[in-house]
N, C-alpha and C positions, 0 to 999 in steps of 0.2 A: 504494500500498498503505497502511498505518497501522502505527505504533509503538505498542505495546502494552505500558502499564504495568499491572499488575495489584497496586489497592494496595485492603487491607479496609481499609472502614469497615465505621458502623454504618445499619443493619443488616449482618451479614457477608457478604452474597450478594451483593453489590452489587461488581460488576467495574466500573473506574475506566480510562474511555481516556483518558489526558491527552496534548492535543497541546501542546506550549509551541511558541510561534511564533519563538522564537529560532533553538530547535532546530529545528524544520521545515524552515525557510528555509537554515541551515546543511546540513542534510543530502539539502535538493532533494526531500522526501518528500512534501508536501501545505501547500496553501494553500486554507483555508476561502472558498469564496464562486469560486474560480477554476478549481476541476476537483472533481471528484467520483470515488469508487473505482469506478463501476460504468459511468463514461464517458459517463453521461445526463445531460440536463440538471439543474439540482439546484432545488430550488423557494428560495423566497425566506422569509427569517424575515417574520411576521408580529407588529410590535411593538404593536397597540393593541389595548385590551380590558381593561387591566387596572384592576384598583381596588386603591388603596392607604391606609393608615392610620398615622401615627407615634404614637397612643396606645396603652397597652397592649390588646389588645381580648380578650373571652369566653374561656375554656379552648377553646371548642369553635370556635374562630374558623376550623380547618382543615379543616372538615367540610361535607361536601356541604349541609347543610342551613341551614348558618348565613344570617342576614340581614345581608348586606354592601351595601344600600343607603345608607347612610349615608358610605360609604366613599367615597375621591375618585378619579374616571374620570380615566385618564392613558396615556400612551406609553410604554412601557419603550424604553431600561432606565435604571434611577435612580441618581444619584450625583452628583458635582462634576464640572465640565471640567477637563480637564486629566488624568484618573486615564488612565495606559496601557489602551489598546486600548478608551478606553469609548464606548460610543454613548448619549449622553447626552439622552434622551426627555424628560426629568424630573427635573430638578436635588430630588437626596436630599441632605441636609447635617445630620442629628440622628442621634442615636446607634444608633436603630433603627430597622425598618420592615417593617412588613407588609402582604402582598401576594397577590391571589387574581387566577385568570384562567379561564375557559374557554377548551380549545382544541379544537378539533374533529379526529378521525382520521375518515377515511374507512375505513380498516381498519387494525390495532392489525398494526405491524410487527414483524419476526420478530427486528430488531435496536431494539428500543425501547430511544431513549437521551435523557439529558437534554445539552441544549446549556448552559453555564453558563460564565459569571465573575463572580464573585463575592467579597464582603470577609468580614469576620470571622465565624467559627462562622453561616456560612447551613446553615439547617433547611429543605429541599424536602418537599413532601407530594404524595403523587398519588390525588383523589378517597379524601381524608380520612385515608389513612397513612402515614408517616415514608417513604420511598425513599433520601434521601441526608442524609447529615449532613457538614459540608464545614468542618472545622478552620482556621486561618489565610486565606490570601488568595490571589488568581491574578493576575497581571498581563495577561492576555488570555486568552481564552474555551479552553475545554477540554469535550470530549467523556465524559461519563459514561453508559459501555454498564447497562444494568438486567439484573438477572439475572431467574431466569423467575420467582422468588415476588412480584418487582416488577411485572415487565410483565404478569403477571398481571390485575393491578390494573385494567390499559386496558382499555376498550372501542369499539368501533366507535361514531363520535358525538360527544356531548360528555365532554369530563374536567376535573377542577378541577386545576388546579396553583396550588399554595396558599404562599408563602415567608416566611421567617423571618430576616433579616439585621441586623446590627448591626456596629458600626464604635467602633473608639476615638482612631484619630487619623490625620493626613494624607488624602492623597485617598481615593473610598471610591466604592463601584459595584456594582450587583447585579443579573442578568440572565438568565433562564431560560427554555427552550424545550424542549417535547417534540418530539422527532426520529427521522428512521430514519439510524439510524448509516451505513447502506450507502449512502445517500446526501446526506450532509449539506446543508443549506440554506445559499443564497447571504447572505453579511450585508454589506447594504448599510450604506449612510449611514442613519440613524433617519429613518425619516418623522416630520416637524413635526404636531403634533395640530391640528386644524381649527377648533378653540375654543382661547381663553385660559383660563388659571385663573378658575372663576366663584368670585371670592367672595361672600358674603352680606353684607358691611358695605355702608350705604347711609348716605348724610348726610341728616339735616331735609329740605332741600330738593332730594333726590332721592327721597324717599320721596312726598312731595307735587307732583314736577312735573306739568304739562299738557303732556302730548306734543301736543296739537294747537297749542300756542301756546308752547313755549318759548322764551327767550331772546327778549321782546317788546320787550326796549329799544331805543331807536338806537345804532347800533353806536358814532358817530362823532362824539361831543359835543363832542371841543375843534374843531370843523369843522363844524356843522352846517344843514342845510336842514329843508324843512316837506316837499318833497314826494318822499314814498319809499315804499316796500311791503317787507314784511318776507317772507321768502321760509321763514323755518325752520317745523318743521313734518315729517309725514309726507311722506317722498319713497316710491321703488318703488326695488328695488336689482337688481341681479345682477352676481355673483361670474363671470368669465370666464377661460380663458387667456390671456395679456395679446398672442397676435398676435391674436387679433382686433382688428379696427380698425371693425369696423360695430356698429352699434347691437343690441343684442340683439332677438330679437321677439318674446320673452316676456321675463317678470319673477318673482324669487326670491318677493318678499314687502317689508315696508316698514320703511324706516331712520328713525329720527327725527331729521334734521337739528337743527343742530349736534355733534350726539354721534359721537364716530369709529367706525365699525365694530366696533372690538374692544372698545367699552365697553358698560357693563348699562342706561347710558339710550339708548343706540341703539336697543335692542331686539332686536339681531342677536347680538352678540357673537360673529363671528367672525373667524378671524386668514387676513391676508391675505397670500400667500403671494410671494417675490418675482418668480416666475413666472407671478403672473394680476393681472388689473383689474380693478377697482371702478368698476361704471355706475350712477351716478343718474338717476332719470328724476322731473320732474311738470310738471302742467298749468297754464297760467296764464293765466286770464281777464285782459285790460289794454286800455286805449283808449289808444293813444298821444294826445300833445297835439301838434296843428303848429308847429311852430316849435320845436320839444324835442326833445334827444336822450336817447336812454336808456341807461343804465348799468347793468350786471350785476355787483355789485361782492360779492367773496367776501374776506372776512374774514383767514380762514387756509384750505387746502387742501394738505394732505401725501401725495404729495411733487409728482409732475408730475400734467398734468390736459391736458383739451383741452374747450372748452366746445361747446355746436352750439346752437342754435335754430330749431326747427323744420327741422330737418335740415340747417341751415347751419352750416358751421365758422364759429365768429366769432373765438374766441380761444384760447391756451394761456397754461401759465405754469409754472414751474419754482421750486421751492422750497417749505418746506411751513410759514412761521413769520409772514408778513406778509401784508396786503393786497395784493388786485387788483382792476383794474376792465377791464372788457369792453365797448365800446360796440357795443350790439345795435341799433342805430336800425333797421339796413337789412333784420333779419332778424324782428323784432318785427312784429307785424300786429294789429289790431282784431279783437275776440274771442280764442277759446281760441287758447293758442301752447305748445310742448311744449320743456320743457328739460334736455338730456340732457348729464353729464358723466362723464367718463372719466376715471381716477384709476390710475394705477401709483405703486407705492411699497416700493423696494426695502429700507428701511429701516435696512441697513446699508451696506456698501462705503465711497463717495467721499461718501454724502448728510449733510447737516448736518441730525442727527438727535435731538439734546442727551441723556437718560437713556434713551432707547428703545432696545429691544436684541430679536432675535430670540428669544433664550432669558433671560427675565428671572431676574436673580440678583443678591445683594448689592447694591450701589447702584445696579442698572439694573435699569429697568422694561419692564411690559408696551407694544409698539410702538402705535403711534397711527398709521390711516390714513383718508385721504380725508377729507372735509370736517368740520372742527372748531371752528370759529368761522362766525359768523353769514352767511346769504347776503340780498341783498335787492337793488329794482331802485330805482332814481333816476331821476326828471326834470331835465334841465338845459338852460339855453340851446342854442343854436347855439355861441355863445361864451361861456365861462364861467369861471369861477376855479377850478382844478385843485385847487391847494391856496396854501397862504402862508406862506413864512420868516418867523420871528419870531426876534428878539435882541433883548435887553434889557442894558441898562448900570447896573448902580444906582448908581453914582459920579456919571455926569453924568445920570441920569435921564431917557433917553431908550427909546422903543422903535422897534426900526427893522422894518419890515415890507417883505418883498418878495413879492405876487404872481404867481405864475405861471398865464397864460391860455394857454385853447385857444380853436381858433376862427380861422375867417377875420378877424375885425374883432380881435385879440388885438394886432397890433402900434401899434393905436392907439384901442381901447378905454382909456377911463378909470375909474379905482378910486376907490371914495372908503372913508375910514376914520373911524370916530367912534370914540374909546375912552371910556369911561363909568367914574365912578364910583359902583356906585348908579346915581341918578336923575338926576345931573352930570354933563356933557361936558365931559372932561378936556383933549381934544385932536379936533380933525377935521380932516384933508387929504387932498388927493386924487395919484395916481401916474398917470398915461397909458405904456402899454405895456408893462405889469408892471417899469417902475423901482423899486428902493427907494426908499422914505419913511420919512423919521424925523420921530416924534412926540414933542413934549417935555411933558415930565409935570413941573410944577411941586412942590416937596414932595413927593417920589413915595414912596409906602406900598413899603417894600419888603416881598418874599414869605418868610417862615421857617417853620422846623416849630410855633414858637410861634404867629406870626400870618401865617397861609397866605394872605393877601389874596390877590384876583384882579381885574383889572379886565377889565369888558365889554369885548367887541371887535366890531363890527359892520362888515362888509368889502360893499359895495353897487358890483358892475360895473353900468356906467351907460349905456342907451343914447343914440343922438345929439340925442334932445328932452329929456334930463337925467333920464328917466324912469327906474327901476330895473328890470335886465334880469333880476339876478342877485342874489341876497343871502345871504350865509352869517353866522352867528352864532359868535364864538368867545370868548377871554378871554386875558389875560395875566397872569400873574405877573411882577413884576420884581425879580432878582435876581443876582448874581453869584458865580461860584465859583473859587476859587484857593486858594494856599498860603504860607505863611510862616514864617519862622523863631522860635520862640521864644528865651526867656532863655537858653536852656542851647543854641543851634543847631540842635537839633530841628526839622525839619519839620511844621508843623501844615496841617489843612485849615482853610478859609475857609470862610464865607457871608456875603456883604456885608462885605466885609473884617473878619470877626470870627474868629478861631478857633475851630473847635466840633469837640468827640470826637463822631465815628462810632460808634454804638451799636446794633444792629441782627441782626438773623435771617438765616440762611442762607434763604431761601422758594423752594423750588421748584414751588409751585403745583400739584400732583397732586390727584386725587378720587379716590376707591375707586368710585365711578359713573359718574362722566364721564371718568376719565382726565386729561388733557391741558384738557378743559372742567370748566370747574366748572359744578355743576351749575343754577347763574341768577345774577344780578348778587349779588343779595341775599347769597348763599354767599361769592362773592368779597370783596364789602365786608368780611363777617362777620370774615374771617381779618384784614384793615387796619385795622378797630376792635379787635380784640383788641391788635394790636401796637402801636397807638398808646396805648390806656389803659395797657396795661403799663409803657409809656416806654422805647419805643426811638422812635429818631429817624429811623430809617433802616431800608431792606428789601435787601438782598443779591436779586436778581431772578437765580435759579440757572440759568442752560444753557435757558433759556424767554422767550418771548417772547408777554407775557398779551395779553387783548383789549382795545383802544383806552379801553375804560371803566375800565380798571383804573388806570394811568396818569392818568387825568381825575381818576378817586378820591383817589389818592394827594396830587397837586394842591391838592385840595379840603379835604384834613384835615390837610396838612404832612407828608408823611413821605417824607424825602427817597429815592431808589434809586440802587443800586447794578444797572447792566444788561450781565449776560454775553451774548456772542453765542453762539448758538446752535454746538454741537461737534457732530464729526463728523470721518471720515476717520483714516488714521492719524496717530500719535502718535513721537516721539522716546523715548528712556526718559527715567523721570520722575526728574531730578536736583535738583528743589527748586531752594534760591537758591546750587550749585556754582557756582563762576567760570568753571567751564567747562561752559558748557548745549550741547547741539544740536538742530540742528531736524530733523524730519521730511521727507524730500526729498519735494514734492508734483509731480503733471505740472501745466504750465502752465495747462489748460482747469478743472482744477480749484481751483486757485487764483485764477483768474478768478471762478469761480463765489461762493467763498468770500466775496471783494470787492465779490462783485455784490448775495449776500444781508447782509453785513455794512451795505454803503451803504443797504441798501433798509431795514432796521432803524434805523441810524441819520435818515435822513428821515424813518419813521412818529414818532419819538419826540423829537427835537429841539429841536421846540416845548415842551416840557412841562417848566417850574419843578424839580418833582420829580427829573428827571434831573441828577444831578452828577457821577457818576463811570460810563465804559464799560470793563468788562474781556471784550478779543479773547478769552484762551485761559482754560482754567483746566488743574491739576495735568497740561502736557505732553499733554492730549487735544485729539489733531489739529493741534498746536502747528508752523507750519511759516513757516519767511521773517517770523520775529517780529520784527526791527527793520525790518523793510521794512512789514508792517502795522502796528506802534507810530508810523512816521512818518507812514503813510499820516492814519490815524485823528487824528493829530494836527494834521495840515494841515485835513483836513475838519471838525473841530471843534473850534477850539481854544480854545470855551468853557468845555471842562469837562474834569476830569483823567482821566489815561487809567491805569489797574491792567491793564499789558499784560499779564502771567499769572498769575493766583491761583493761591498755592501755587508757584508755578514753571512750567516751566524760566526763570528769571530773564535776560531780558537790559536792558543800562544805554539802554534806550527807554523813554519815557511820563517820571509822575511817580511813581508809586509801587513799591514794593518789597512781598511781600507772602508770610507764612510761614503754612501750615498745620500744628497741631499739635494730635492726639487725646491722652487724652479732655482733660486740662488746656493752657491758652495757656503757651506760649512763644515765644522769638524770638533766632535766632543772629546775635546782633548781630556787624557785620564793619562798622567804622569806614571802611575805604576804601572798601565798597560802598556803606553807609546814609546818606551824609555830603548824597549829590547828590537823595536820595530820601524820600518820605513814606514811615514804616514801618507797617505794618498786618500784626495779624494776621486773615486771612482769611477763617480757620475753626479752628475748636476745639470743646470740648462734646462734642456727639453722646452725650450721658446717656440713657441709653435706661430705659425703664418698662413692662413688661406693663401691659394691661387685659386681664382675661378679657373677653370678649362684643365687644370693640371691635380684632381684629387681625384685618387682611385675610386670613391664614390661619394659624389656630393651630397644627396641623400643621407649619408650617416653622419653622425657626432662625430666629427673631426675637430680634434685636439690637439691641445698642449701643454704643459704643467705651467699651474699658475693663470689658468685663463689667455684667453685668447686678446692680444694688443688691437686697439683701436686701429692702426694700421702699421704700414712699412716703417716709420721714424719709429714708433714707439716700442715698435719689434728689435729695433736697432738698439734703441738706449738701454732695455732689457738685457742686450746681451753684451754692451758694455759695463752695466752694471755687475752681471756675474763675475765678466772679469776682472775688474776691480777688486770684488772680495774675493777670489782666487789669488788677487797678487799680495792682498795682506795675509792670507791663510800661509801664502809659501816664506813671508817674513817669519808665521809663527811655526815654520817646521816642516808642510805639508811641501812635498818630495814631485808631485806629480798632478796632473787636473785630466779630466775625461770629460769632454763635454757632449752631450746629448743631442744631437746627433748628424751621421754624415748628411743622411737624406728622410725625404719623408719615406714611412712605411705601411701602406695601406691606410686605417683611421688616423695615426700617428702623423701631424704634419707640425714637425717639432725640427724638422730637416733646414740644412745649409743650404740644401739644395730640394727640390721638387721631387717627388719620387720617379718619374718620367725622364730625370736629369736636363731639362728643357729649361728652368728658369733657376739660375742662383739668385736664391735670399739676398744674400752678401757676396758681391764678386769678392774671388781669392785677394786681389790687392790689398782690399779694404780689410779683409781679415789679417794680413799679414803688419799691414801697420798700427792695426789695436794689437796684436801680440808683442808686435815686435816695442811698442813703446811700453810695454810694462815688462819688456827684458823677459820673456819666457823661451826662447831660443839661446838664452846666454846661460852659464853656472850661475849658481845661489849666490 
């Protein structure tokens, strides 16, 4: 039975049937979704088919003949996560929203009703006429039974439901359905849309992309061989249930590799659900060379994949952010070959995922699934140099090289190293069986942001007759990273023994057309060039591992990098620098996977002179076993500084204590805590400035920290004030500042340039003038 409350609304003939969840549960009367008044199976709510706008439409927006093609398609309901009883299909966090949807009725029910959960002052129209005007807000769904006059507006077939809702504070939500009050539908969790939000925003490089040959550049420039084949470009794809383990018999269409499934540049823009898998296929004509092995290299696949060549399983990988290789020598053949890749990506749960979420909002962005960096083939000899660890000492003027060899001659092979400065050979030595070798460099020219000098390094693995079996081209930047106290006892970061104030932006590396994948190598370099010209000497690479070419470019132009580990999994309460921090409790196997992925990232990047700081955690995201992780990283790489948790939770491990404060920088000095650590402001600023025509979604709540300025002049004044305060903090012992951020990202409009990179909110020359006036590029 139902509890009936007859409430008079406008128009007065509406009879309101209110079902308050708490009361219903207490009285044992009814639960929507678990029973019906007739005892028959209830229909399930369909949440699709909505169109919405956040900008005030024309007066006839609720009419049947109104053209709503320009409105955004979306899944209901609409609101903010955390609103009681909300079933969020689309995030709505602005003051007003207008909605339209066609609902098909086989017949008009005798007890036609609205099923509604609403925020303030909701108005609902049926086929162009107002049928309910609802004041206040609800905390659960209610059934509003329509009277005869309103029911007569309905018809068998399509019926237009139009809704206007507003909100002034707190959580918010609106959802409305046309139902039979005698058989209310089942309210299941909202079904995710099949497509992400499709922004019209495109970078210049995305607009000119050659989809047949994207990212044609060699992907591993710091360890380069000549014999390789780029496999980027059109592949076939199909999405299937995740229980399917056999390759599909047919394919849905074409996807452009190396762009993720959800990105515009992939040509697909589909969401991969946690219970689905994504299949890739392409053919390749290839002629394997006798005495050579063939490696199939993936620069990054998010998140777990299996690889098949000519129907033979050749390898698998778990982890979405670093490269891996599969030896396919025994599977590849002369002539045509078939490569198939199967990918699953849960995105959340315990996966390390960075800023990706299933429900993008605030500082969390669109998910990225599948291949998202270059795929390529490489031919190597039977015994070859897999990689080479390089360590430099600026004081001693030495380069220590440790080759890592693979193959049946690895235990006896000779590797010759030649270090050159331009045309001049500086040092030439040989190592046997992969043993470390020290190269002496007389009067070494040291690498720094102002003089990013790189020595060329040729690595040759020799045959027994001294002919060259394998050759690799690399480079070396000789420098040392450390810390020392200044005259006031404050710790300062040093480079080559000299103190250096680290000044740079939070750089997230997201793109409106490629998401995590830059649209091109040129595009990626554009960001670094802008920041270098603007006077920054450092980039904090935030919760992302970039393509290898990014770090090679930072080495060449002289840009220091703080490298974050990609985050994921549950975290503890964020207590910042509180002296009583807590850690999340992670299962052993998930902690081990975290360390595995952290070790892969360090192994990938440790030869780059530009990398000077490792950042394992950020703002307590996925933070666990902090002291253990900090000690592990310090032992793994003692040559760099460790910022254990940017913004907290702070534990006394590593080298740095890092505080975040918005919009203007600050620091909660505590002598007993700070005396043993380098003090930095790891995030501040975030001043927003919307640029019309360059927003990811003009209808969403585009935001910056501290509210939005009235105009560009006020925006610049806020930036200048933040720098002035940072300069004062520097005098008190702060050794680095990280400004949020390089570019806008989705709804965050607090970048120094727009998300599409088409508008520089502050020109690089002006940024350099401001930082130089405060001496940020000089020693403290």
